[in-house]
C-alpha positions as CSV (number, residue, x, y, z in Angstrom):
1,M,71.8,-37.1,-80.0
2,V,73.6,-39.9,-81.2
3,A,71.8,-42.2,-83.8
4,A,72.6,-45.8,-83.6
5,A,72.0,-48.9,-85.7
6,A,68.7,-51.0,-85.7
7,T,68.3,-53.1,-82.4
8,R,66.1,-55.8,-81.5
9,L,64.5,-55.9,-78.1
10,R,61.6,-56.9,-76.0
11,V,59.0,-54.4,-74.7
12,D,58.4,-55.2,-71.0
13,T,56.1,-52.6,-69.8
14,I,54.2,-49.2,-70.8
15,A,55.7,-45.9,-69.5
16,A,53.6,-43.2,-68.2
17,G,53.4,-41.5,-71.4
18,G,52.0,-44.6,-73.1
19,D,55.4,-45.7,-74.8
20,G,56.6,-49.3,-74.5
21,V,59.8,-49.6,-72.6
22,G,62.4,-52.4,-73.2
23,R,66.1,-52.5,-72.5
24,S,69.0,-52.7,-74.7
25,D,72.6,-53.3,-73.1
26,G,70.9,-52.0,-69.9
27,L,69.7,-48.6,-71.5
28,A,65.9,-48.1,-71.2
29,V,64.4,-47.6,-74.5
30,F,61.0,-45.9,-74.9
31,V,59.1,-47.2,-78.1
32,P,55.5,-45.7,-79.1
33,R,53.0,-47.9,-80.2
34,T,54.3,-51.0,-78.8
35,A,53.0,-53.6,-76.2
36,P,54.5,-55.5,-73.3
37,G,55.5,-58.8,-74.8
38,D,56.5,-57.3,-78.4
39,V,59.7,-58.3,-79.9
40,V,60.7,-55.4,-82.3
41,D,63.6,-54.3,-84.2
42,V,63.9,-50.6,-83.4
43,A,66.2,-47.7,-84.5
44,L,67.7,-46.1,-81.6
45,D,68.1,-42.4,-80.7
46,V,70.2,-42.3,-77.7
47,R,69.7,-39.4,-75.4
48,G,72.2,-39.9,-72.9
49,R,70.9,-42.0,-69.9
50,Y,67.9,-43.4,-72.1
51,A,66.9,-43.8,-76.0
52,R,64.0,-43.5,-77.9
53,G,63.2,-46.0,-80.4
54,S,61.0,-46.2,-83.5
55,V,59.9,-49.5,-84.8
56,V,61.5,-50.7,-87.9
57,R,60.1,-54.1,-87.7
58,L,57.5,-55.7,-85.5
59,V,59.2,-59.5,-85.3
60,E,56.9,-60.9,-82.6
61,P,53.6,-59.4,-81.7
62,S,52.3,-59.6,-77.9
63,D,49.1,-61.3,-77.3
64,L,47.8,-58.0,-75.9
65,R,47.9,-56.4,-79.3
66,V,44.5,-55.5,-81.0
67,T,43.9,-53.9,-84.3
68,P,43.4,-50.0,-83.8
69,P,39.8,-49.3,-85.1
70,C,40.5,-45.6,-85.9
71,V,42.1,-44.8,-89.3
72,H,43.8,-41.7,-88.0
73,Y,45.8,-43.7,-85.1
74,T,47.9,-45.6,-87.7
75,R,47.6,-43.6,-91.0
76,D,48.1,-40.2,-89.4
77,R,50.1,-41.2,-86.5
78,C,47.4,-39.3,-84.3
79,G,48.7,-38.3,-80.9
80,G,45.4,-38.0,-79.2
81,C,45.3,-41.8,-78.3
82,Q,48.5,-43.7,-77.2
83,L,47.0,-47.2,-76.5
84,Q,44.4,-48.0,-79.2
85,H,46.7,-51.0,-80.1
86,L,46.4,-52.4,-76.7
87,A,43.2,-54.6,-75.7
88,Y,41.3,-52.9,-73.1
89,E,42.1,-55.0,-70.0
90,A,45.7,-54.6,-71.0
91,Q,45.4,-50.9,-70.9
92,L,43.8,-51.2,-67.4
93,A,46.8,-53.1,-66.2
94,A,49.3,-50.9,-67.6
95,K,47.6,-47.9,-65.8
96,R,47.8,-49.9,-62.7
97,A,51.3,-50.4,-63.2
98,I,52.1,-46.9,-63.9
99,V,50.5,-45.5,-60.9
100,R,52.1,-48.3,-58.6
101,E,55.4,-47.7,-60.1
102,A,55.2,-43.6,-59.7
103,V,54.2,-44.2,-56.0
104,R,57.1,-46.5,-55.2
105,R,59.8,-44.6,-57.3
106,I,59.0,-41.1,-56.6
107,G,56.5,-41.1,-53.6
108,R,58.8,-43.8,-51.7
109,R,55.7,-45.6,-50.7
110,D,54.7,-49.0,-50.9
111,V,51.4,-49.9,-52.6
112,A,50.5,-53.6,-53.0
113,D,48.0,-53.1,-55.6
114,V,45.9,-50.3,-57.4
115,D,42.6,-50.8,-58.2
116,V,41.7,-49.2,-61.6
117,R,37.9,-49.0,-62.3
118,P,37.1,-49.2,-66.0
119,S,35.2,-46.5,-67.9
120,P,31.6,-47.5,-68.5
121,S,32.4,-47.1,-72.1
122,P,35.9,-47.3,-73.6
123,W,34.7,-45.6,-77.0
124,R,32.6,-42.5,-77.8
125,Y,32.9,-41.4,-74.0
126,R,34.3,-37.7,-74.7
127,T,32.0,-34.9,-74.5
128,K,34.4,-32.4,-75.5
129,L,37.0,-32.2,-78.3
130,T,39.8,-29.7,-78.9
131,L,41.4,-29.2,-82.3
132,A,44.1,-27.2,-83.7
133,L,43.4,-25.1,-86.8
134,R,45.9,-24.0,-89.3
135,R,45.7,-22.0,-92.6
136,R,47.0,-24.2,-95.5
137,G,46.6,-23.2,-99.0
138,G,44.1,-20.7,-98.4
139,R,41.7,-22.9,-96.3
140,W,41.5,-24.0,-92.6
141,V,42.7,-27.6,-91.6
142,A,41.3,-28.7,-88.2
143,G,42.6,-31.6,-86.6
144,L,45.1,-33.1,-84.1
145,H,48.9,-33.6,-84.0
146,P,50.7,-36.5,-85.0
147,Y,52.6,-37.9,-82.1
148,D,56.1,-37.5,-83.6
149,D,55.3,-34.2,-84.9
150,P,53.5,-31.7,-82.5
151,D,53.9,-29.0,-85.0
152,A,51.8,-30.5,-87.9
153,V,48.2,-30.9,-88.0
154,F,46.1,-33.4,-90.0
155,Q,42.7,-32.8,-91.1
156,L,40.2,-34.7,-88.9
157,E,37.6,-37.1,-90.1
158,Q,36.6,-38.9,-87.2
159,C,37.3,-39.6,-83.4
160,L,36.2,-42.9,-82.1
161,I,36.7,-41.7,-78.4
162,T,34.5,-38.6,-79.0
163,H,30.6,-38.5,-78.9
164,D,29.2,-38.4,-82.3
165,H,27.4,-35.3,-81.6
166,V,30.6,-33.3,-80.8
167,V,32.0,-34.5,-84.1
168,A,29.0,-33.4,-86.0
169,V,29.2,-29.9,-84.6
170,W,32.7,-29.8,-85.6
171,R,31.8,-30.8,-89.0
172,D,29.3,-27.5,-88.9
173,I,32.2,-25.4,-87.8
174,F,34.5,-26.6,-90.6
175,D,31.5,-25.6,-93.2
176,A,31.6,-22.1,-91.6
177,A,35.4,-21.9,-91.3
178,E,35.5,-18.9,-93.6
179,L,33.9,-16.8,-90.7
180,L,36.4,-17.6,-88.1
181,P,39.1,-14.7,-87.3
182,S,41.7,-14.0,-89.8
183,A,44.7,-15.7,-88.4
184,R,47.5,-17.9,-89.1
185,S,46.6,-20.7,-86.5
186,L,43.6,-21.1,-83.9
187,R,42.6,-23.4,-81.5
188,G,39.1,-24.4,-80.5
189,A,36.9,-26.7,-78.3
190,V,33.6,-28.0,-78.5
191,R,31.7,-29.7,-75.6
192,L,28.4,-30.7,-75.0
193,V,25.8,-28.7,-72.8
194,P,22.3,-29.6,-71.9
195,E,20.7,-27.5,-74.5
196,G,23.3,-28.3,-77.4
197,A,27.1,-27.6,-77.6
198,A,29.4,-24.8,-76.5
199,F,32.6,-23.5,-78.5
200,V,35.7,-22.0,-76.9
201,L,38.1,-20.1,-79.6
202,E,41.5,-19.2,-78.9
203,G,43.5,-17.0,-81.2
204,G,43.2,-14.0,-83.6
205,T,42.8,-10.3,-82.7
206,H,39.8,-9.3,-84.6
207,W,36.3,-11.3,-85.2
208,P,33.9,-9.0,-87.0
209,S,32.0,-12.1,-88.2
210,A,31.3,-13.7,-84.9
211,A,27.6,-13.0,-85.1
212,A,27.5,-14.6,-88.6
213,F,29.6,-17.6,-87.5
214,A,26.9,-18.0,-84.8
215,D,24.2,-17.8,-87.1
216,R,25.5,-20.5,-89.4
217,V,26.3,-22.9,-86.5
218,Q,22.9,-22.8,-84.9
219,E,23.8,-26.1,-82.4
220,L,26.3,-23.9,-80.7
221,R,24.4,-22.2,-77.4
222,A,27.3,-20.3,-76.2
223,I,30.6,-19.2,-77.6
224,W,33.6,-18.0,-75.8
225,W,36.6,-15.9,-77.4
226,E,40.0,-15.7,-76.0
227,P,41.8,-13.3,-78.4
228,T,45.6,-13.4,-78.5
229,G,47.1,-11.7,-75.7
230,S,43.7,-11.1,-74.0
231,R,41.2,-12.7,-71.7
232,R,38.2,-15.0,-72.5
233,R,35.1,-13.5,-73.0
234,L,31.6,-14.5,-73.9
235,V,30.6,-13.4,-77.3
236,V,27.4,-15.3,-78.1
237,D,25.0,-16.6,-75.4
238,R,21.8,-18.4,-76.4
239,R,21.5,-20.5,-73.3
240,K,18.1,-20.5,-71.5
241,A,19.9,-20.8,-68.2
242,A,23.6,-19.9,-67.2
243,S,26.3,-22.4,-66.4
244,P,29.9,-22.7,-65.5
245,D,32.4,-21.8,-67.9
246,A,33.4,-24.5,-70.6
247,S,36.9,-25.4,-68.8
248,F,34.9,-27.1,-65.9
249,A,33.0,-29.9,-67.6
250,Q,34.3,-33.5,-67.3
251,V,35.0,-34.8,-70.6
252,N,33.8,-38.5,-69.7
253,P,30.6,-37.8,-67.4
254,A,29.8,-41.4,-66.8
255,A,33.1,-42.4,-65.6
256,A,33.6,-39.0,-63.7
257,A,30.3,-39.6,-61.9
258,L,31.8,-42.8,-60.5
259,M,34.8,-41.2,-59.3
260,H,32.8,-38.2,-57.8
261,D,30.9,-40.6,-55.9
262,H,33.9,-42.4,-54.5
263,V,35.4,-39.0,-53.4
264,V,32.1,-38.1,-51.6
265,T,31.4,-41.4,-50.1
266,T,35.2,-41.8,-49.0
267,T,35.0,-38.1,-47.5
268,L,31.8,-39.2,-45.4
269,T,33.5,-41.9,-44.0
270,Y,35.2,-39.9,-41.9
271,A,32.1,-38.3,-40.4
272,P,33.3,-34.8,-40.9
273,R,31.7,-31.6,-39.7
274,T,34.1,-29.4,-41.7
275,V,35.7,-29.8,-45.1
276,I,38.1,-27.8,-47.2
277,D,37.6,-28.5,-51.0
278,A,40.7,-27.2,-52.5
279,Y,40.7,-26.6,-56.2
280,A,36.9,-26.8,-56.0
281,G,36.2,-25.9,-59.6
282,A,32.5,-25.1,-60.0
283,G,31.8,-27.0,-56.7
284,A,30.2,-30.2,-57.5
285,T,32.0,-32.1,-54.6
286,A,31.4,-29.2,-52.2
287,L,27.7,-29.1,-53.0
288,A,27.3,-32.8,-52.6
289,L,28.9,-32.7,-49.1
290,A,27.1,-29.5,-48.1
291,E,23.7,-30.9,-49.0
292,R,24.5,-33.8,-46.3
293,G,25.0,-31.2,-43.7
294,V,28.7,-30.7,-44.0
295,E,30.2,-27.1,-43.5
296,V,32.4,-26.8,-46.7
297,T,34.8,-24.1,-47.7
298,A,35.5,-24.3,-51.3
299,V,38.5,-22.6,-52.6
300,E,38.8,-21.8,-56.4
301,L,40.9,-19.4,-58.3
302,D,38.7,-19.0,-61.3
303,P,36.2,-16.3,-60.2
304,A,33.4,-17.5,-62.6
305,A,33.6,-21.1,-61.0
306,A,33.6,-19.8,-57.4
307,R,30.5,-17.4,-58.1
308,W,28.8,-20.5,-59.5
309,A,29.7,-22.5,-56.5
310,S,28.8,-19.8,-54.1
311,S,25.4,-19.2,-55.6
312,H,24.4,-22.7,-55.2
313,L,26.0,-23.8,-51.7
314,P,23.5,-23.8,-48.8
315,P,24.1,-21.5,-45.8
316,R,27.1,-22.2,-43.4
317,S,28.9,-23.4,-46.5
318,R,30.9,-21.0,-48.8
319,A,33.2,-20.4,-51.6
320,I,36.1,-18.2,-51.9
321,V,38.3,-16.7,-54.8
322,A,41.9,-17.5,-53.9
323,R,45.1,-19.6,-54.5
324,V,45.0,-22.6,-52.1
325,E,48.5,-22.0,-51.1
326,D,47.8,-18.6,-50.1
327,V,44.9,-19.3,-47.6
328,L,45.0,-23.0,-46.6
329,A,46.7,-22.3,-43.2
330,T,43.9,-19.7,-42.5
331,L,41.1,-22.1,-43.1
332,L,42.5,-24.9,-40.9
333,P,41.7,-26.9,-38.8
334,A,39.2,-28.9,-40.8
335,D,38.2,-32.7,-40.3
336,V,38.9,-33.5,-44.0
337,V,40.9,-31.8,-46.7
338,I,40.1,-32.5,-50.6
339,L,42.8,-31.7,-52.9
340,N,42.1,-31.6,-56.6
341,P,44.7,-29.9,-58.2
342,P,45.7,-29.7,-61.9
343,R,48.3,-31.8,-63.4
344,A,51.3,-29.8,-61.8
345,G,49.9,-31.1,-58.3
346,V,50.1,-28.8,-55.2
347,D,52.4,-26.0,-54.5
348,E,54.9,-26.9,-52.0
349,R,53.3,-24.5,-49.5
350,V,50.2,-26.8,-49.3
351,T,52.0,-29.8,-48.4
352,R,54.2,-27.8,-46.0
353,T,51.2,-26.3,-44.2
354,L,49.4,-29.9,-43.9
355,Q,52.6,-31.2,-42.6
356,E,53.3,-28.5,-39.9
357,S,49.4,-27.8,-38.9
358,G,47.0,-30.1,-36.9
359,A,46.3,-33.2,-38.9
360,P,42.9,-33.3,-40.5
361,R,41.2,-36.9,-40.0
362,A,42.1,-37.4,-43.7
363,I,43.2,-36.0,-47.1
364,V,41.4,-37.0,-50.2
365,Y,43.8,-36.1,-53.1
366,V,42.3,-36.6,-56.5
367,S,45.1,-36.7,-59.1
368,C,45.3,-36.4,-62.8
369,N,49.1,-37.0,-62.9
370,P,50.5,-40.0,-61.0
371,A,54.1,-38.5,-61.0
372,T,52.9,-35.2,-59.2
373,L,50.8,-37.1,-57.0
374,A,53.8,-39.2,-55.8
375,R,55.9,-36.2,-55.5
376,D,53.5,-34.5,-53.1
377,L,53.2,-37.8,-51.2
378,A,56.9,-37.7,-50.8
379,R,56.4,-34.3,-49.3
380,L,53.7,-35.6,-46.6
381,P,55.6,-38.1,-44.4
382,R,53.2,-37.6,-41.4
383,Y,50.6,-39.2,-43.6
384,R,50.3,-42.9,-44.6
385,I,48.0,-44.1,-47.5
386,A,44.8,-45.3,-46.4
387,S,43.4,-46.3,-49.8
388,M,44.2,-45.7,-53.4
389,T,41.6,-46.2,-56.4
390,S,42.2,-45.2,-60.0
391,F,39.5,-44.4,-62.5
392,D,39.8,-44.9,-66.1
393,L,38.4,-41.4,-67.5
394,F,40.4,-41.5,-70.7
395,P,40.4,-45.0,-72.4
396,Q,42.7,-45.5,-75.2
397,T,45.0,-42.9,-74.0
398,A,47.7,-43.1,-71.2
399,H,45.9,-40.5,-68.7
400,V,44.5,-42.1,-65.5
401,E,42.8,-40.4,-62.6
402,T,43.7,-41.6,-59.1
403,V,42.0,-40.9,-55.8
404,C,44.4,-41.5,-52.8
405,T,43.3,-41.1,-49.3
406,L,45.9,-40.2,-46.5
407,V,45.5,-40.4,-42.7
408,P,47.8,-39.1,-40.0
409,E,50.5,-42.0,-39.4
410,A,49.3,-42.2,-35.8
411,A,45.5,-43.0,-36.8
């Protein structure tokens, strides 16, 4: 890496990770915490064909800027949010451009515009908060990482995008931290459940005080522990009714419900008799379709989630435990295929199978990563984009969910 002197540039756009992007002598420069229209003096760190920039001075602020309300965003350079310094409408515009550019540049598809539907609330929407825990001076520090120092952890006081109840439970966990496993570092996640909260703890090898910890934090109705090098297990369960593992809850339920309804409605417009719901999780979409008379095959790798889905699906529909790429060819034909993969997108075998098999009436692709969505679109030349709608499930961050509906080119 070659260090360069401070340079003045104008920020033009927001990149996929949330950094502002400007140009210096033709070189793309990525500058965190900047807004389109900012004029900034930056210190350049040239990295071959692009550069990273750090703001030395904000010369002319953009009209799109607002004052970030969270103390951690500025004081601790919290990496949990990337866009608090942008007005909410500007955040939506940035996400619209991120999706459109990825589809155009990587997917080699033209999209005139992308509708980005706002979250019902841009604050206090998260029902789950994951924190890093580090031993420091004989005590635990629990918080998030600075965006420019992923190994560091600062003590969290507040999180304005997270539900107050979740933060309150984390404070109770702080107060009982001496009962956590003895280790140099841990990772924990609190999420709301109907009866209170659930806690997933990762790390450590021995936890003799787990019961005492649960007694101290009465709000926790279930506690999962994933020891270092071992599988996750349920160590405390005070729930009146079982529910899927903590991994399968949406962190913004109100916005997720809007997207779920869109996926179901879009699928039903093709009047399907049969649907494959791939990467089905705990089966919320599969169940909604099956209740409307559709014969659904839900495919999910996690056995607990698949069992949950299977126990709730009506006759004629089913859930199977498998990798999608291993079984998709055996499950086709189907009228509609729903793909809802993790951030890495689908395995190449999935797109190859859809390319080579009898084309379904539609593929409804639910993506949490515009870049991998675009890559997978490039692998599906037999299909054209019928519609594309994004949902802002994560306000104040650069993340965006997109529902892309594909139909055969001949349709």
